[in-house]
C-alpha positions as a Python dict, from the first residue, in 0.01 Angstrom:
ca = {
    (1, 'M'): (0, 0, 0),
    (2, 'P'): (378, 56, -2),
    (3, 'I'): (473, 406, 115),
    (4, 'H'): (831, 523, 90),
    (5, 'I'): (912, 819, 315),
    (6, 'H'): (1257, 976, 319),
    (7, 'F'): (1361, 1226, 591),
    (8, 'G'): (1680, 1424, 612),
    (9, 'E'): (1808, 1574, 934),
    (10, 'S'): (1562, 1840, 1051),
    (11, 'T'): (1417, 2009, 1352),
    (12, 'N'): (1113, 1858, 1521),
    (13, 'M'): (886, 2121, 1363),
    (14, 'I'): (1013, 2053, 1008),
    (15, 'H'): (982, 1682, 1078),
    (16, 'F'): (621, 1730, 1191),
    (17, 'I'): (531, 1941, 886),
    (18, 'S'): (689, 1685, 653),
    (19, 'I'): (481, 1405, 807),
    (20, 'L'): (167, 1619, 783),
    (21, 'K'): (231, 1690, 414),
    (22, 'I'): (282, 1321, 342),
    (23, 'Q'): (-37, 1228, 529),
    (24, 'L'): (-232, 1486, 326),
    (25, 'L'): (-78, 1352, 4),
    (26, 'I'): (-180, 998, 96),
    (27, 'V'): (-536, 1115, 166),
    (28, 'A'): (-543, 1292, -172),
    (29, 'V'): (-420, 981, -356),
    (30, 'L'): (-673, 757, -183),
    (31, 'F'): (-950, 1006, -261),
    (32, 'V'): (-865, 1001, -632),
    (33, 'M'): (-857, 618, -631),
    (34, 'S'): (-1196, 597, -464),
    (35, 'V'): (-1398, 834, -681),
    (36, 'S'): (-1752, 715, -620),
    (37, 'F'): (-2031, 643, -865),
    (38, 'S'): (-2319, 527, -643),
    (39, 'H'): (-2535, 422, -939),
    (40, 'A'): (-2435, 308, -1285),
    (41, 'E'): (-2442, 595, -1532),
    (42, 'D'): (-2434, 563, -1910),
    (43, 'F'): (-2147, 730, -2093),
    (44, 'F'): (-2010, 730, -2447),
    (45, 'F'): (-1672, 814, -2591),
    (46, 'D'): (-1514, 821, -2935),
    (47, 'S'): (-1268, 537, -2995),
    (48, 'D'): (-1096, 602, -3325),
    (49, 'G'): (-1421, 706, -3490),
    (50, 'V'): (-1646, 445, -3324),
    (51, 'R'): (-1886, 544, -3045),
    (52, 'I'): (-1836, 316, -2745),
    (53, 'H'): (-2090, 280, -2464),
    (54, 'Y'): (-1974, 228, -2106),
    (55, 'T'): (-2094, 261, -1747),
    (56, 'V'): (-1921, 332, -1417),
    (57, 'E'): (-2042, 224, -1073),
    (58, 'G'): (-1890, 191, -727),
    (59, 'R'): (-1569, 307, -569),
    (60, 'G'): (-1218, 178, -519),
    (61, 'E'): (-967, 29, -757),
    (62, 'P'): (-1088, 17, -1119),
    (63, 'V'): (-1193, -309, -1282),
    (64, 'V'): (-1307, -325, -1646),
    (65, 'L'): (-1567, -588, -1743),
    (66, 'I'): (-1587, -706, -2107),
    (67, 'P'): (-1883, -926, -2214),
    (68, 'G'): (-1904, -1219, -2451),
    (69, 'F'): (-1998, -1244, -2819),
    (70, 'G'): (-2341, -1093, -2876),
    (71, 'G'): (-2357, -988, -2511),
    (72, 'N'): (-2356, -644, -2355),
    (73, 'I'): (-2334, -463, -2024),
    (74, 'K'): (-2666, -611, -1913),
    (75, 'M'): (-2494, -951, -1894),
    (76, 'W'): (-2294, -831, -1592),
    (77, 'E'): (-2600, -668, -1435),
    (78, 'D'): (-2826, -972, -1469),
    (79, 'S'): (-2564, -1205, -1320),
    (80, 'G'): (-2525, -979, -1015),
    (81, 'I'): (-2154, -930, -1078),
    (82, 'I'): (-2167, -549, -1095),
    (83, 'K'): (-2356, -535, -767),
    (84, 'E'): (-2115, -776, -597),
    (85, 'L'): (-1797, -603, -716),
    (86, 'S'): (-1905, -239, -687),
    (87, 'D'): (-1902, -246, -307),
    (88, 'V'): (-1522, -283, -325),
    (89, 'F'): (-1421, -168, -676),
    (90, 'M'): (-1500, 103, -925),
    (91, 'V'): (-1664, -117, -1188),
    (92, 'I'): (-1631, 0, -1548),
    (93, 'T'): (-1838, -198, -1797),
    (94, 'M'): (-1832, -153, -2173),
    (95, 'D'): (-2014, -270, -2482),
    (96, 'P'): (-1744, -377, -2729),
    (97, 'R'): (-1779, -230, -3077),
    (98, 'G'): (-2044, -426, -3263),
    (99, 'H'): (-2239, -486, -2942),
    (100, 'G'): (-2505, -331, -2719),
    (101, 'E'): (-2534, 46, -2745),
    (102, 'S'): (-2193, 90, -2905),
    (103, 'D'): (-2163, 152, -3280),
    (104, 'K'): (-2190, -159, -3497),
    (105, 'P'): (-1968, -119, -3805),
    (106, 'R'): (-2017, -374, -4082),
    (107, 'D'): (-1665, -336, -4219),
    (108, 'P'): (-1422, -607, -4097),
    (109, 'K'): (-1144, -347, -4097),
    (110, 'A'): (-1318, -172, -3808),
    (111, 'Y'): (-1244, -464, -3575),
    (112, 'G'): (-917, -657, -3541),
    (113, 'N'): (-681, -492, -3294),
    (114, 'N'): (-945, -230, -3215),
    (115, 'L'): (-1115, -483, -2989),
    (116, 'T'): (-813, -481, -2757),
    (117, 'D'): (-736, -114, -2817),
    (118, 'D'): (-1084, 11, -2720),
    (119, 'P'): (-1054, -79, -2348),
    (120, 'I'): (-715, 93, -2335),
    (121, 'R'): (-859, 402, -2503),
    (122, 'L'): (-1135, 395, -2242),
    (123, 'L'): (-874, 391, -1965),
    (124, 'D'): (-708, 690, -2132),
    (125, 'E'): (-1045, 865, -2151),
    (126, 'L'): (-1093, 812, -1777),
    (127, 'K'): (-728, 897, -1702),
    (128, 'I'): (-668, 558, -1542),
    (129, 'Q'): (-315, 430, -1570),
    (130, 'K'): (-359, 81, -1427),
    (131, 'T'): (-658, -148, -1383),
    (132, 'H'): (-790, -499, -1338),
    (133, 'V'): (-973, -652, -1636),
    (134, 'V'): (-1231, -930, -1641),
    (135, 'G'): (-1367, -1079, -1964),
    (136, 'Y'): (-1610, -1358, -2036),
    (137, 'S'): (-1605, -1581, -2346),
    (138, 'M'): (-1516, -1342, -2633),
    (139, 'G'): (-1443, -1085, -2363),
    (140, 'G'): (-1196, -1335, -2220),
    (141, 'F'): (-1017, -1358, -2554),
    (142, 'I'): (-1006, -977, -2570),
    (143, 'T'): (-868, -971, -2216),
    (144, 'L'): (-597, -1218, -2313),
    (145, 'G'): (-508, -987, -2603),
    (146, 'I'): (-478, -695, -2360),
    (147, 'V'): (-251, -906, -2138),
    (148, 'A'): (-28, -974, -2439),
    (149, 'Q'): (-27, -625, -2588),
    (150, 'Y'): (-74, -388, -2292),
    (151, 'S'): (61, -568, -1988),
    (152, 'E'): (192, -244, -1837),
    (153, 'R'): (-168, -119, -1797),
    (154, 'L'): (-287, -425, -1604),
    (155, 'Q'): (-259, -516, -1239),
    (156, 'S'): (-441, -847, -1291),
    (157, 'A'): (-672, -1017, -1540),
    (158, 'V'): (-948, -1277, -1524),
    (159, 'L'): (-1037, -1497, -1821),
    (160, 'G'): (-1389, -1631, -1780),
    (161, 'G'): (-1502, -1914, -2007),
    (162, 'A'): (-1205, -1860, -2238),
    (163, 'G'): (-871, -2024, -2307),
    (164, 'W'): (-606, -2017, -2578),
    (165, 'S'): (-563, -2235, -2882),
    (166, 'P'): (-299, -2242, -3156),
    (167, 'P'): (-373, -2057, -3483),
    (168, 'D'): (-662, -2200, -3687),
    (169, 'G'): (-776, -2412, -3394),
    (170, 'D'): (-1139, -2293, -3427),
    (171, 'S'): (-1134, -2185, -3792),
    (172, 'A'): (-1393, -2437, -3920),
    (173, 'M'): (-1650, -2337, -3659),
    (174, 'L'): (-1586, -1966, -3714),
    (175, 'D'): (-1623, -2004, -4091),
    (176, 'A'): (-1957, -2177, -4039),
    (177, 'L'): (-2066, -1909, -3791),
    (178, 'V'): (-1978, -1623, -4029),
    (179, 'K'): (-2172, -1791, -4310),
    (180, 'S'): (-2474, -1844, -4085),
    (181, 'L'): (-2475, -1483, -3963),
    (182, 'E'): (-2431, -1338, -4312),
    (183, 'Q'): (-2725, -1546, -4432),
    (184, 'G'): (-2938, -1424, -4143),
    (185, 'N'): (-2954, -1766, -3978),
    (186, 'G'): (-2813, -1682, -3637),
    (187, 'I'): (-2557, -1855, -3418),
    (188, 'G'): (-2637, -2225, -3457),
    (189, 'P'): (-2270, -2325, -3516),
    (190, 'L'): (-2161, -2140, -3203),
    (191, 'A'): (-2437, -2296, -2994),
    (192, 'A'): (-2325, -2640, -3109),
    (193, 'A'): (-1959, -2564, -3033),
    (194, 'L'): (-2036, -2445, -2680),
    (195, 'K'): (-2267, -2729, -2581),
    (196, 'P'): (-2180, -2874, -2239),
    (197, 'V'): (-1918, -3147, -2251),
    (198, 'G'): (-2082, -3488, -2274),
    (199, 'S'): (-2421, -3356, -2392),
    (200, 'E'): (-2600, -3398, -2722),
    (201, 'P'): (-2585, -3119, -2984),
    (202, 'P'): (-2872, -2871, -2959),
    (203, 'T'): (-3185, -2970, -3146),
    (204, 'P'): (-3323, -2744, -3423),
    (205, 'E'): (-3589, -2632, -3176),
    (206, 'E'): (-3326, -2540, -2918),
    (207, 'V'): (-3123, -2349, -3178),
    (208, 'E'): (-3437, -2161, -3277),
    (209, 'E'): (-3501, -2072, -2914),
    (210, 'I'): (-3141, -1949, -2875),
    (211, 'N'): (-3172, -1738, -3190),
    (212, 'N'): (-3504, -1592, -3075),
    (213, 'W'): (-3322, -1466, -2766),
    (214, 'F'): (-3004, -1361, -2945),
    (215, 'L'): (-3111, -1199, -3271),
    (216, 'P'): (-3336, -910, -3156),
    (217, 'N'): (-3043, -752, -2968),
    (218, 'N'): (-2774, -796, -3231),
    (219, 'D'): (-2672, -695, -3583),
    (220, 'Q'): (-2575, -1019, -3755),
    (221, 'L'): (-2372, -850, -4029),
    (222, 'A'): (-2174, -650, -3774),
    (223, 'L'): (-2095, -966, -3578),
    (224, 'A'): (-1991, -1145, -3896),
    (225, 'A'): (-1762, -851, -3977),
    (226, 'L'): (-1612, -874, -3629),
    (227, 'I'): (-1520, -1239, -3683),
    (228, 'R'): (-1380, -1173, -4031),
    (229, 'G'): (-1169, -886, -3903),
    (230, 'S'): (-1036, -1049, -3589),
    (231, 'D'): (-793, -1326, -3509),
    (232, 'H'): (-710, -1344, -3140),
    (233, 'S'): (-504, -1661, -3184),
    (234, 'R'): (-252, -1463, -3389),
    (235, 'L'): (-270, -1160, -3163),
    (236, 'V'): (-165, -1382, -2870),
    (237, 'T'): (121, -1618, -2941),
    (238, 'E'): (277, -1896, -2737),
    (239, 'D'): (572, -1663, -2676),
    (240, 'H'): (334, -1409, -2520),
    (241, 'L'): (199, -1673, -2283),
    (242, 'R'): (543, -1786, -2173),
    (243, 'A'): (664, -1429, -2117),
    (244, 'N'): (354, -1314, -1928),
    (245, 'K'): (411, -1118, -1606),
    (246, 'V'): (50, -1021, -1529),
    (247, 'P'): (-130, -1229, -1265),
    (248, 'V'): (-404, -1411, -1459),
    (249, 'L'): (-692, -1624, -1333),
    (250, 'A'): (-876, -1857, -1572),
    (251, 'L'): (-1224, -1929, -1436),
    (252, 'I'): (-1388, -2214, -1626),
    (253, 'G'): (-1688, -2439, -1583),
    (254, 'E'): (-1617, -2810, -1542),
    (255, 'K'): (-1839, -2888, -1844),
    (256, 'D'): (-1743, -2586, -2056),
    (257, 'A'): (-1621, -2682, -2404),
    (258, 'Q'): (-1350, -2417, -2362),
    (259, 'K'): (-1197, -2609, -2072),
    (260, 'T'): (-971, -2800, -2312),
    (261, 'N'): (-814, -2472, -2422),
    (262, 'V'): (-777, -2358, -2061),
    (263, 'D'): (-612, -2688, -1966),
    (264, 'G'): (-371, -2638, -2256),
    (265, 'M'): (-250, -2313, -2100),
    (266, 'E'): (-138, -2486, -1781),
    (267, 'G'): (239, -2513, -1775),
    (268, 'L'): (255, -2288, -2081),
    (269, 'M'): (141, -1949, -1951),
    (270, 'S'): (344, -1788, -1674),
    (271, 'N'): (164, -1638, -1372),
    (272, 'L'): (-155, -1832, -1444),
    (273, 'E'): (-401, -1972, -1192),
    (274, 'I'): (-686, -2200, -1301),
    (275, 'S'): (-1009, -2239, -1105),
    (276, 'V'): (-1275, -2489, -1216),
    (277, 'I'): (-1640, -2438, -1120),
    (278, 'P'): (-1796, -2781, -1054),
    (279, 'K'): (-2083, -2890, -1282),
    (280, 'A'): (-2097, -2551, -1458),
    (281, 'D'): (-2092, -2510, -1837),
    (282, 'H'): (-2040, -2211, -2065),
    (283, 'M'): (-2391, -2080, -2013),
    (284, 'T'): (-2422, -2137, -1637),
    (285, 'A'): (-2077, -2054, -1497),
    (286, 'L'): (-2131, -1677, -1510),
    (287, 'S'): (-2425, -1687, -1269),
    (288, 'D'): (-2267, -1939, -1033),
    (289, 'P'): (-2177, -1773, -698),
    (290, 'L'): (-1832, -1932, -721),
    (291, 'F'): (-1763, -1725, -1033),
    (292, 'V'): (-1792, -1380, -877),
    (293, 'Q'): (-1639, -1505, -552),
    (294, 'G'): (-1339, -1625, -751),
    (295, 'I'): (-1306, -1289, -927),
    (296, 'K'): (-1334, -1089, -608),
    (297, 'S'): (-1084, -1291, -406),
    (298, 'F'): (-832, -1291, -693),
    (299, 'L'): (-849, -916, -747),
    (300, 'L'): (-814, -849, -375),
    (301, 'K'): (-500, -1064, -372),
    (302, 'H'): (-346, -832, -632),
    (303, 'P'): (-407, -473, -517),
    (304, 'I'): (-289, -181, -724),
    (305, 'P'): (7, -32, -536),
    (306, 'V'): (5, 329, -429),
    (307, 'L'): (355, 471, -406),
    (308, 'V'): (431, 798, -232),
    (309, 'T'): (798, 893, -258),
}
């Protein structure tokens, strides 16, 4: 915590009062930074006409958690990540538009840049100038977009289960996924694309089981609209990666199909660290103890500075 204190020539009493004022100011700043939410509370705010659901828990520096496609805040609860981080950080979780308890527009125009803008609007709502951000899968792509578009608002960022690919790199799979969702057939193409490296494609029975878990909690037409209205590969260019100044950690399972895209960022993205979780794939990395340990240690290495001048 860098503290810059400047004294002119003064008497001992003035010197003492000046120090006392500075100490009180430091206490006030630390108090504001450590506003405590002992239990997660549900909140909503209006983000350009769309109602966004979020929770806040813990105390300390803020960290925003963004879930994956079709996921919601419960993803972070069930994996124990909120519990693990909230003893050190003020953990802010959000349901992206189209997900969880947030509004689910079916118009593709409602998505696009709004997916990266919504977390920034949430920071504005909470009057937070700078934060850490952690995203998983789709949330990782959103986080990468925030790094590219709003770097001044970030102290650090963690990309979980997500990398970067050139434009149109995943277009065939996304086209198939949109068609499947719009026909009410679920996420079979996505399940096939995210199968662990070296494994067989999911059987029809396995796809049915995945859909039985996925569909009751999601609006397929809203998710299809999200894909149609969004293109993170164009939002984040190679030039953005090379010019990056935000400390970024890519946490990826050894058998995650996204690992190829993470490997492709090495040597391309500035200020990037890559950590591979042994034997983990896209579905298991999140609950691996190494995942939250990696997040926690990385964020603690990059504290938000408090300057008193």
